[in-house]
C-alpha positions in Angstrom: 1.3 19.8 -27.1 -0.2 21.4 -30.2 1.3 23.4 -33.0 1.0 26.6 -31.0 4.2 25.7 -29.2 7.5 27.2 -30.4 10.5 25.2 -29.5 14.2 26.0 -29.7 16.6 23.0 -29.9 20.2 24.0 -29.5 22.8 21.5 -30.8 20.2 20.3 -33.4 22.8 19.1 -35.9 24.4 17.0 -33.1 23.8 13.4 -32.3 20.9 13.6 -29.8 19.6 16.9 -31.2 19.1 15.3 -34.7 17.0 12.5 -33.2 15.1 14.8 -30.9 14.1 17.2 -33.7 12.7 14.2 -35.6 10.6 13.2 -32.6 9.3 16.7 -31.7 8.2 17.2 -35.3 5.6 14.4 -34.8 3.9 16.6 -32.1 3.1 19.5 -34.5 5.3 22.0 -32.7 7.2 24.7 -34.6 10.9 24.1 -34.2 14.0 26.3 -34.6 17.1 24.2 -34.6 20.4 26.0 -33.7 23.9 24.7 -34.1 27.4 26.4 -34.4 28.5 23.6 -36.8 32.1 23.6 -35.5 34.9 21.2 -36.4 35.2 19.2 -33.1 34.5 16.3 -35.5 33.9 16.2 -39.2 31.2 18.9 -40.0 30.1 16.8 -43.0 28.4 14.4 -40.6 26.5 17.4 -39.1 25.5 18.6 -42.6 24.4 15.1 -43.4 22.1 15.1 -40.4 20.6 18.5 -41.5 20.2 17.1 -45.0 18.0 14.3 -43.6 15.9 17.0 -41.9 15.5 18.8 -45.3 18.1 21.5 -45.2 20.7 22.1 -47.9 24.3 23.0 -47.0 24.3 25.8 -49.6 21.5 27.5 -47.8 23.2 27.8 -44.4 25.3 30.8 -43.4 26.0 32.3 -40.0 23.3 34.1 -38.2 20.7 33.6 -41.0 17.6 31.6 -40.4 17.0 28.8 -43.0 13.5 27.6 -43.7 12.7 24.0 -44.6 10.1 24.4 -47.2 9.2 20.7 -47.1 8.2 21.2 -43.5 6.7 24.6 -42.5 7.3 23.7 -38.8 11.1 23.4 -39.0 13.7 26.1 -39.3 17.5 26.2 -38.7 20.0 28.8 -37.7 23.8 28.5 -37.5 24.7 30.5 -34.4 27.1 30.3 -31.5 25.6 30.5 -28.0 28.4 32.9 -27.1 27.0 35.4 -29.6 24.9 37.3 -27.1 23.4 39.8 -29.6 22.5 37.1 -32.2 20.9 34.9 -29.5 18.8 37.7 -28.1 17.6 38.7 -31.5 16.5 35.1 -32.1 14.6 34.9 -28.8 13.0 38.3 -29.4 11.8 37.1 -32.8 10.3 33.8 -31.7 9.4 34.2 -28.0 10.0 30.5 -27.4 7.6 28.5 -25.3 10.1 25.7 -24.8 13.9 25.8 -24.9 16.0 22.6 -25.0 19.7 23.1 -24.6 21.8 20.2 -26.0 24.6 22.4 -27.4 27.8 21.8 -25.6 31.5 20.9 -26.1 31.4 17.2 -25.5 34.0 14.6 -24.6 35.8 13.8 -21.3 39.3 13.3 -22.6 39.2 16.3 -24.9 38.4 18.5 -21.9 41.7 17.7 -20.3 43.6 18.9 -23.4 41.4 21.9 -24.3 39.8 23.3 -21.2 39.1 26.8 -22.5 36.7 25.7 -25.2 34.6 24.0 -22.5 34.4 27.1 -20.5 33.3 29.1 -23.5 30.7 26.7 -24.8 29.4 25.0 -21.7 29.6 27.9 -19.2 29.5 31.2 -21.1 27.1 29.9 -23.8 24.8 28.4 -21.2 24.8 31.6 -19.2 23.7 33.5 -22.3 20.9 31.1 -22.8 19.7 31.4 -19.3 19.7 35.2 -19.6 17.5 34.9 -22.8 15.1 32.6 -21.0 14.8 35.2 -18.2 14.4 38.2 -20.4 11.9 36.6 -22.8 10.0 34.6 -20.3 10.5 31.0 -21.5 7.8 28.6 -20.4 10.0 25.6 -19.9 13.8 25.1 -20.1 15.3 21.6 -20.5 19.1 21.2 -20.5 21.6 18.4 -21.0 23.7 17.4 -18.1 25.6 14.1 -17.8 26.2 11.0 -15.8 29.8 12.3 -15.5 28.7 14.5 -12.6 28.6 11.4 -10.4 32.4 11.0 -10.7 33.8 8.0 -8.7 30.6 7.6 -6.6 30.4 4.1 -5.2 26.7 4.5 -4.4 24.9 2.6 -7.2 22.5 2.9 -8.9 23.2 6.7 -9.2 20.3 8.8 -7.7 19.7 12.4 -8.5 19.7 13.4 -4.8 23.2 12.0 -4.0 26.3 14.2 -3.7 27.9 15.3 -7.0 30.5 17.7 -5.6 33.6 15.9 -6.8 33.8 15.8 -10.6 36.8 14.0 -12.0 37.0 15.8 -15.4 36.5 19.4 -16.5 33.7 18.3 -18.7 31.9 16.9 -15.7 32.6 20.2 -13.8 31.0 22.3 -16.5 27.9 20.1 -16.4 27.7 20.4 -12.6 28.1 24.2 -13.1 25.2 24.1 -15.5 23.0 22.4 -13.0 23.9 25.0 -10.3 23.4 28.0 -12.6 20.0 26.6 -13.9 18.8 26.0 -10.3 19.7 29.6 -9.3 17.8 31.0 -12.3 14.8 28.8 -11.6 14.8 30.0 -8.0 15.4 33.7 -8.7 13.2 34.1 -11.9 10.7 31.3 -11.6 11.8 29.6 -14.8 10.4 26.0 -14.9 13.6 24.0 -15.5 14.4 20.3 -16.2 17.9 18.9 -16.1 18.7 15.7 -18.1 21.6 13.6 -16.9 22.3 11.4 -19.9 24.0 8.0 -19.5 26.2 6.9 -22.5 23.8 7.5 -25.3 24.5 5.5 -28.5 22.9 4.7 -31.9 22.8 5.8 -35.5 24.2 9.2 -36.5 26.5 9.1 -33.4 29.6 11.2 -32.8 32.8 9.6 -34.3 34.7 10.2 -31.0 32.4 8.0 -29.0 33.7 4.6 -27.9 31.3 2.4 -29.8 31.8 4.4 -33.0 35.6 4.2 -32.6 35.4 0.5 -31.9 33.3 -0.2 -35.0 35.6 1.8 -37.2 38.7 0.0 -35.9 37.2 -3.4 -36.3 36.1 -2.7 -39.9 39.6 -1.3 -40.8 41.5 -4.1 -38.9 43.1 -1.7 -36.5 43.6 -2.3 -32.7 41.1 -1.0 -30.2 42.3 1.0 -27.2 40.5 -0.6 -24.3 41.1 1.3 -21.0 41.3 -0.3 -17.5 42.0 -3.5 -19.4 38.3 -3.7 -20.4 37.1 -3.8 -16.8 34.5 -1.0 -17.1 30.7 -0.9 -17.1 28.4 1.6 -18.8 24.6 2.2 -18.7 24.3 2.3 -22.5 21.1 4.1 -23.5 19.7 4.0 -27.1 19.3 7.5 -28.6 15.7 7.1 -29.8 14.6 6.0 -26.3 16.2 9.2 -25.1 14.4 11.3 -27.7 11.0 9.8 -26.8 11.7 10.5 -23.1 12.5 14.1 -23.7 9.4 14.7 -25.8 7.3 13.3 -22.9 9.0 15.5 -20.4 8.2 18.6 -22.5 4.7 18.3 -21.2 5.7 18.4 -17.5 7.4 21.6 -16.6 8.3 21.6 -12.8 5.6 23.4 -10.8 6.5 26.4 -8.5 5.1 27.7 -5.3 6.0 29.8 -2.3 8.5 27.3 -1.0 9.1 25.2 -4.1 11.7 26.0 -6.8 10.5 24.9 -10.3 13.6 22.7 -10.9 13.9 19.0 -11.4 16.8 16.6 -12.4 16.3 13.3 -14.0 18.6 10.4 -14.9 18.1 9.4 -18.6 19.6 5.9 -18.6 18.9 2.3 -19.3 19.0 1.2 -15.6 21.2 -1.7 -16.8 25.0 -1.4 -16.9 26.8 -3.5 -19.4 30.5 -4.6 -19.5 32.6 -2.8 -22.1 33.9 -6.2 -23.4 30.3 -7.3 -24.0 29.8 -4.1 -26.2 32.9 -5.1 -28.2 31.8 -8.7 -28.5 28.4 -7.6 -29.8 30.0 -5.4 -32.4 32.2 -8.3 -33.5 29.1 -10.4 -34.1 27.3 -7.7 -35.9 30.3 -6.7 -38.1 31.4 -10.3 -38.7 35.0 -9.5 -37.8 37.2 -10.0 -34.7 38.6 -7.0 -32.8 42.3 -6.6 -31.8 42.4 -5.4 -28.3 45.1 -3.0 -27.0 44.6 -3.2 -23.2 45.6 0.0 -21.4 45.3 1.4 -17.8 42.4 3.7 -16.7 42.7 7.1 -18.3 42.4 10.4 -16.3 38.8 11.6 -16.2 37.3 8.1 -16.7 35.1 6.3 -14.2 34.7 2.6 -13.6 30.9 2.3 -13.7 27.8 4.2 -14.5 24.3 3.0 -13.5 21.2 5.1 -13.6 18.3 5.0 -11.1 15.3 5.9 -13.3 12.5 5.4 -10.8 11.5 9.1 -10.9 11.1 8.9 -14.7 9.1 5.7 -14.4 6.7 7.4 -12.0 6.5 10.6 -14.0 6.1 9.5 -17.6 6.1 5.6 -17.3 9.6 5.6 -18.8 10.7 2.2 -19.9 13.7 1.9 -22.3 12.6 -0.4 -25.1 15.9 -1.1 -26.9 18.4 -3.8 -25.9 22.1 -3.3 -26.5 22.1 -5.9 -29.3 19.2 -4.3 -31.1 20.5 -0.8 -30.7 24.0 -1.7 -32.0 22.5 -3.6 -34.9 20.7 -0.4 -36.0 23.9 1.5 -35.5 25.9 -1.0 -37.6 23.4 -0.9 -40.4 23.5 2.9 -40.5 27.3 3.0 -40.2 27.8 0.7 -43.2 25.3 2.7 -45.3 26.7 6.1 -44.3 30.3 5.3 -44.8 29.7 3.5 -48.1 27.8 6.5 -49.4 30.6 8.8 -48.3 33.1 6.7 -50.2 30.9 6.7 -53.3 30.5 10.5 -53.0 34.2 10.9 -52.7 34.9 8.8 -55.8 32.3 10.7 -57.8 34.0 14.0 -57.0 
């Protein structure tokens, strides 16, 4: 791509955002990472990700750009996407060639308890971003959607052209709304736009509310694991570094436009290989060297039985082939988990 490209990554202190920034830096682009650094989960984990990228917690304050002097191609700003004025000032300053929106309020179950924050972050914030892409003529917009949009679809593997009109959680509804809004902007204002439907991304530096992270913590602490639908669930687990490599490749392929063609494309970012939830738990048991105590419960509102990504379009476009098995990916996560939590305990004792 070359170092002439200026890239905005929203949600850069988040799980996928952290790995994506690391991958994009290898291309020579200039990156501005943006994150609100809220307390949905422990902000210290977000600051730890930023520290790995070369930023110091003491440098960061709201709406102020921080420069990583170790890497002249990387900057960071703490900013909320609902801050219309601050976002427009950022776009006016940088005139981004590429915008990657990963910032969102995540979590299916949390959306049932706190719907308003999903509307603010995932709808209002995304709308502000679309407006900035329009006003400042962004060359390529990529945005995070989710496999949740497929709801209870029985048509597997999930294909991007099948019906997604029946979301079973508010989180899924906001992601479907993002796809519709993005399509309309691509159509009206000719913004090349790529939607990324992520399928159960996992790996090091993950979110503590995600199932595999919760399971590892419970096993290590000897606590019971809440296993919904009595463990009878399947997920298309996708390793985070495979996801990041895929996105970097897609940066080079903005959808083309024409008189009758809208420059908009959706892709499933999955592993094309659903695994049983109990197999995930058994793998964690082997890697952690401890048995899990299972607390079997019925299916929860908003959950789905199975996710399964059809990735043929990605294979044809960028020769996409996920390289990481569930065992290998969880092994890397477990190594990181032990190191991160051990260092956190040491830091707490030193304080």
